[in-house]
C-alpha positions in Angstrom: 86.8 75.0 183.2 83.9 73.4 185.1 80.6 75.1 184.6 77.3 75.4 186.5 73.7 76.0 185.6 71.5 78.7 187.1 68.0 80.1 186.6 68.6 83.9 186.4 66.3 86.9 186.6 67.5 89.8 184.6 65.0 92.5 185.7 61.9 92.9 187.8 58.8 91.6 186.1 60.7 89.2 183.9 61.0 85.4 183.6 63.8 83.3 184.9 66.0 81.9 182.1 68.7 79.2 182.1 72.3 80.4 182.1 75.6 78.5 182.1 78.6 80.0 183.8 82.0 79.1 185.4 81.7 77.6 188.9 82.8 80.4 191.3 85.6 80.0 193.9 84.9 80.8 197.5 86.6 83.7 199.1 87.7 84.3 202.7 85.1 83.0 205.1 83.1 81.4 202.3 82.2 77.9 201.0 81.3 76.6 197.6 78.1 74.4 198.0 76.7 72.0 195.4 73.0 72.5 195.6 70.9 69.3 196.2 67.5 71.2 196.7 66.2 74.7 197.0 62.8 75.6 198.3 60.6 78.1 196.5 59.5 80.9 198.8 56.9 83.7 198.5 59.9 86.1 199.0 61.2 84.9 195.6 57.9 86.2 194.1 58.6 89.6 195.7 62.1 89.6 194.2 60.5 88.6 190.8 58.0 91.5 191.0 60.5 94.1 192.3 58.6 94.6 195.5 61.8 94.3 197.7 65.3 95.6 197.1 67.4 93.3 195.0 70.4 93.3 192.7 69.6 92.4 189.1 70.5 90.2 187.3 70.1 87.8 190.2 69.7 84.1 190.8 66.9 83.7 193.4 66.5 81.0 196.1 67.3 81.1 199.8 66.0 77.7 201.1 69.1 75.9 200.1 70.3 72.4 201.0 73.6 71.2 199.6 77.0 69.7 200.2 80.3 71.6 200.7 82.6 71.2 197.8 85.4 73.8 198.6 86.3 75.9 201.6 87.8 79.4 201.5 90.4 80.7 203.8 89.4 81.2 207.5 86.4 78.8 207.5 86.1 76.7 210.6 83.6 74.1 211.6 82.8 72.7 208.2 84.6 70.3 205.9 84.1 69.2 202.2 81.3 66.7 202.0 79.3 68.3 204.9 75.6 68.8 204.3 74.5 72.4 205.1 71.5 74.7 204.8 71.7 78.2 203.5 69.0 80.8 204.6 67.8 84.2 203.5 70.2 86.2 205.6 73.5 85.6 203.8 76.0 88.0 205.4 76.2 90.7 208.0 78.8 93.5 208.6 79.6 92.4 212.2 80.4 95.9 213.3 77.1 97.9 213.4 75.3 98.4 216.7 72.8 95.6 215.9 75.5 93.0 215.0 77.4 93.9 218.2 74.3 93.3 220.3 73.5 89.9 218.8 70.7 91.3 216.7 72.4 90.6 213.3 69.0 90.2 211.8 68.7 94.0 211.9 72.2 94.6 210.5 72.8 98.0 208.8 74.7 96.4 205.9 73.3 93.0 205.3 73.4 90.7 202.2 70.4 88.4 201.3 70.7 85.1 199.6 68.8 85.1 196.3 68.3 88.9 196.4 71.6 90.8 196.8 73.8 87.7 196.3 73.2 84.8 194.0 71.1 82.0 195.5 70.1 78.5 195.1 68.1 78.3 191.9 71.3 76.8 190.5 73.6 73.7 190.7 76.2 75.6 192.8 76.3 78.6 195.2 78.9 80.4 197.2 77.8 81.1 200.8 79.2 82.9 203.9 80.1 80.0 206.3 78.8 82.1 209.2 75.3 81.8 207.8 75.3 78.1 207.0 73.7 75.6 209.3 74.1 71.9 209.9 70.8 70.1 209.3 69.1 67.3 211.2 69.7 63.9 209.7 66.1 62.8 209.8 65.2 65.0 206.8 66.0 64.3 203.2 67.4 67.2 201.1 63.9 68.0 199.7 62.2 67.7 203.0 64.8 70.0 204.7 64.7 72.8 202.1 61.5 74.5 203.4 62.9 74.6 206.9 65.5 77.1 205.8 62.9 80.0 205.5 59.4 78.9 206.0 60.6 77.1 209.1 63.2 79.5 210.4 61.2 82.7 209.9 58.1 81.0 211.2 60.0 79.9 214.3 61.1 83.5 215.0 57.5 84.7 214.5 56.2 82.0 216.9 58.8 83.0 219.5 57.7 86.7 219.2 54.1 85.6 219.6 54.9 84.8 223.3 53.6 81.9 225.4 49.9 82.3 224.6 47.8 79.1 224.3 45.6 80.0 221.4 47.5 80.9 218.2 45.9 82.0 214.9 47.8 81.4 211.6 46.7 83.6 208.7 47.8 82.2 205.4 48.2 78.5 205.5 51.1 77.9 203.2 54.7 76.6 203.6 55.5 78.5 206.8 52.1 77.8 208.5 52.1 74.1 207.8 55.5 73.8 209.6 54.6 76.1 212.5 51.2 74.5 213.1 53.0 71.3 213.9 55.5 73.0 216.2 52.7 74.8 218.1 50.6 71.6 218.5 53.7 69.9 219.7 54.1 72.7 222.3 50.5 72.1 223.5 48.9 75.1 222.0 45.5 75.4 220.2 46.1 76.4 216.6 43.4 78.1 214.4 44.1 78.3 210.7 42.8 81.1 208.5 42.9 80.5 204.7 41.5 82.2 201.5 37.7 82.0 201.4 36.6 78.8 199.9 39.9 77.0 200.2 38.4 73.8 201.6 41.5 71.8 200.5 43.8 74.0 202.5 41.4 73.9 205.5 41.3 70.1 205.5 45.1 70.1 205.3 45.3 72.4 208.3 43.0 70.2 210.3 45.1 67.1 209.3 48.1 68.7 211.0 46.3 69.2 214.3 44.6 72.6 214.0 41.5 72.7 216.1 39.7 75.0 213.7 40.2 76.0 210.1 38.1 78.6 208.1 38.3 81.7 205.9 40.3 84.7 206.9 37.2 86.8 206.4 35.6 85.0 209.4 36.1 86.1 213.0 38.0 83.5 215.2 35.7 81.2 217.0 37.7 81.7 220.1 39.7 84.7 221.3 43.3 84.4 220.3 46.4 85.1 222.4 48.4 85.8 219.3 48.0 85.8 215.5 50.8 85.2 213.0 50.2 86.6 209.5 52.0 84.9 206.7 49.9 86.1 203.8 51.2 89.5 202.3 47.7 91.1 202.8 47.6 94.3 204.9 43.9 94.0 205.5 44.5 91.0 207.6 46.1 93.1 210.4 42.9 94.8 211.5 41.1 91.5 211.2 43.6 89.8 213.3 43.5 92.6 215.9 39.8 92.0 216.3 40.5 88.3 217.1 43.2 88.7 219.7 42.4 89.4 223.4 43.8 92.0 225.8 47.6 92.1 225.6 47.5 89.9 222.5 50.1 90.1 219.7 49.7 90.3 215.9 53.0 89.3 214.3 53.5 90.1 210.6 55.9 87.4 209.4 56.5 88.4 205.8 59.1 90.7 204.3 56.4 92.5 202.2 52.8 93.3 202.8 50.2 95.5 201.1 49.3 98.6 202.9 47.4 98.2 206.2 44.1 99.9 206.1 43.1 102.3 208.9 41.4 100.8 211.9 39.8 101.9 215.2 42.1 102.7 218.1 39.7 100.6 220.2 41.0 97.5 218.3 44.5 98.2 219.4 43.8 99.4 222.9 44.2 97.2 226.0 47.9 96.7 225.3 47.5 94.8 222.1 50.7 94.7 220.0 51.6 94.7 216.3 55.1 93.3 215.5 57.0 92.5 212.4 59.7 89.9 211.8 62.9 90.9 210.1 65.2 88.1 208.9 66.7 85.7 211.5 69.6 85.5 213.9 72.0 82.6 214.0 70.5 81.7 217.4 67.1 81.3 215.7 68.7 78.8 213.4 70.5 76.7 216.0 67.5 76.6 218.3 65.1 75.7 215.5 67.2 72.9 214.2 67.8 71.6 217.7 64.0 71.4 218.2 62.4 70.6 214.9 63.2 66.8 214.7 62.2 66.4 218.3 58.9 68.0 217.5 58.3 65.5 214.8 57.8 68.1 212.2 57.3 66.7 208.6 57.3 69.0 205.6 54.9 68.5 202.7 56.6 69.3 199.4 56.2 69.2 195.6 59.4 68.7 193.6 60.2 70.5 190.3 63.2 70.3 188.1 65.5 73.3 188.3 64.6 74.3 184.7 60.9 74.4 185.8 61.4 77.2 188.3 59.0 79.5 186.4 56.3 76.8 186.7 57.0 76.4 190.4 56.7 80.1 191.0 53.5 80.3 189.0 52.0 77.5 191.1 53.0 79.3 194.3 51.5 82.6 193.1 48.2 80.9 192.2 47.8 79.4 195.6 47.6 75.9 194.1 50.3 74.4 196.3 49.8 72.2 199.4 52.9 72.7 201.5 56.1 73.9 199.7 57.6 73.7 196.2 61.2 72.6 195.9 63.6 72.8 193.0 65.9 69.8 192.5 68.9 70.1 190.2 69.2 67.1 188.0 65.5 66.1 188.4 63.8 65.3 185.1 61.2 67.8 183.8 
C-alpha cells in the first residue's frame, strides 16, 4: 500500500516527529492533494503551544500548495493534476445561521486545517474541495504558500480596516510584508511597527514601500486611519488606539493574543473601533487571488525540508525570519 510522510505533533508543548502512514482516500466532497509546499505560520506555534483548540495528535500546516491526485464523489470544478491552495478554514457545516448568511468564517461547527484536521506538514493531505482555491500562475509553489494564510487573513484584515489612507502595520512578518505591498499598490501610506531594535526588519519594510518604519513602542509620526495588528501582543492594542484618529479602526488580525491591558476610555472615544478577524470566507479567497498578481505582490521566503519543520518553527518563534518560512517535501536537509 502506498505510504506518505508527515511531521506529527502528539501533544501540546512537544516536538514534531516524522511518521509514515498509508495515504488516505478522499471521501465525498474531498480531494487527495500531493503537497508541493506548505508555509509555516504563527498559528502553527499556537497549535504547538496549546494556545488554541486543536485535536492531538495532529499534523500542522494550513498554507498548502499542491496538486490534486484523486477526487472523491461529488467534487466539481477540479480535476487530477490541478494545482490548488488549501487554507486555514478547512470545512464548514453549511447549515448554521452564519453559513446561511455567507459568513462561513464564523461557522458554529468549523474544521481547521492543521488544527482539527491534518494539514500540510506532510507529503499528502485530504481537503474539502469547497475550501480549495485555484492559484495564480505567476507564483511558484513556494512563493504561493504564504498567500494561503498570511495573504488571505491579511487581506480580510485590510478590508476591515476601511478605505483610510494611512495604515499602520504592527508586527512586520509574513502577513505584513504581503499586505504592505497591497496597500502601497492601492495608493495608501504604510507605517511599519516592529520590535524595538529590529533595524533589519525596518529596512525590509522600507524596501517594500513603507513610508516609515520604527519600533512598536514609538508613537506613529502621523495620525493613522487604521492599524492592523499581526503580533500576538495585547499591549499593542492601546498603543495602536493612541495612534489612530477619530473614527479610526484597530484590527486585531491574529487568532491568539495575550491579554489586552486596561486603557483610558478617552483613547477609544470619538468613534474609534477595535475589531478582530476570524478566519476567512470563500469570497475573501477569490477576491484576493484575483487581485494579488495584478498588484505585483512578491513573497519573500526561506525554504526548509519537511523533516526540518522544528527548525523552521524555532526560527519563526525567535523572530529571525525575513518574510515567511516554507516547508518543501523532498527538499534536501
